[in-house]
C-alpha positions in Angstrom: 0.6 -30.2 -32.3 -3.1 -30.2 -31.5 -4.7 -27.9 -29.0 -4.7 -30.5 -26.2 -1.0 -31.0 -26.4 -0.3 -27.3 -26.4 -2.4 -26.8 -23.3 -0.5 -29.4 -21.2 2.5 -27.2 -20.3 0.3 -24.2 -19.5 -1.8 -26.3 -17.2 1.3 -27.8 -15.5 2.8 -24.3 -14.9 -0.6 -23.1 -13.6 -0.8 -26.0 -11.1 2.8 -25.4 -9.9 2.1 -21.7 -9.4 -1.1 -22.5 -7.5 0.9 -24.8 -5.1 3.6 -22.2 -4.6 1.0 -19.5 -3.8 -0.7 -21.9 -1.3 2.7 -22.4 0.4 3.4 -18.7 0.5 0.0 -17.9 2.0 0.5 -20.7 4.5 3.5 -18.9 5.8 1.5 -15.7 6.5 -0.9 -17.8 8.5 1.4 -20.2 10.3 4.5 -18.0 10.9 2.9 -15.5 13.3 1.6 -18.4 15.4 4.7 -20.6 15.4 7.4 -18.0 15.0 9.7 -19.6 17.6 9.6 -22.9 15.7 11.1 -21.2 12.7 14.1 -20.0 14.8 12.9 -16.4 15.2 13.8 -14.7 18.5 11.1 -11.9 18.4 7.7 -11.6 16.9 8.7 -8.5 15.0 11.0 -10.7 12.9 8.0 -12.4 11.3 7.3 -9.4 9.1 11.0 -9.2 8.0 11.1 -12.9 7.3 7.9 -12.8 5.2 9.3 -9.8 3.3 12.5 -11.5 2.5 10.7 -14.7 1.3 8.6 -12.6 -1.2 11.7 -11.0 -2.8 
């Protein structure tokens, strides 16, 4: 296995991690603004929701 083939899985995992982090960060931006669209009944639930997602 040459170096190029050995790097492909690492690059793929890095890209998947980057996309997941973007999605997680998007929740911290969007959720406080559109909290009712996510089915939350009070704004204080945003912090609890984000905390549970990160577990």
